[in-house]
N, C-alpha and C positions, 0 to 999 in steps of 0.2 A: 341486768339489764339487756345487753346486747344479745345472749343467747337465748332470752325469752323474746327478742323482736326476730331471730331467726327460726326458731320454734314457731311462733304464731304465723310466719311467713311459710315455712313448709306445711301445716297446718291446713291454710287457706289452699296453697295449691292439691292438696291431697283433696280436698272436699270438692275444689274445681275437675279434676282427673274424674270423681265421683259422680258427679252432675253430669259430666259428658257420656261416663258411661251409660248411666241409668238413662238418659235421655234417647241414645242413639240405639239402646235395645227396644225401645217403644217404637209398633209399627205407626204405618203414616194416619191410618185412622184415630187413632189415641191423643197422637200430637194435634191434629185438629180439633178435636175434643176438648182440647186443653188451650187451643187458640194458638200454638206456634207451629212454626212450619220446621223441617231439617236445617233450612238456613240460619235460622233463631239459636239453635240450641247453642254454637259457640260464641253466641253474644249474650246470652244467658249465664251462661257461665263464666265467662271473663267478668261480665259485670259482677257476680256475685264475689269473685276473687277478688277484684279491686275494690269492692266497698269492704270486705274484710280487713285486706292490707293499709288501706287509709287510715281504716279507724281502729283496728288494734282489738276491735271487738269480733268475736267470733260466732257464726249462725250456729254453734253448735248446742243442740239441745238435749244432749246428753243420751239420746237415743240412736238407733241405727239407722242410718239412711232408709228412706221410702223403697219398697219393694214395688216389682212393676204392678202388682196386684192392688197395692193400697193406690198408687197414682190413678191405676183405670178406675179405681171404684169413686 
């Protein structure tokens, strides 16, 4: 049980870092198209991390994170 909790936290943190990385790679125009600014990136990533951490349920859908092309389309 303890190990599972640590593993969930680790995976949530990995997704937090991946979310940051993905959004930071987008240009300002693409960010504006999805309705966020550069200042919102960390807030969005942290919200996702804390929601997963609290619930113990991950947002992992079994597929790779979205690519820049998938986000832009």
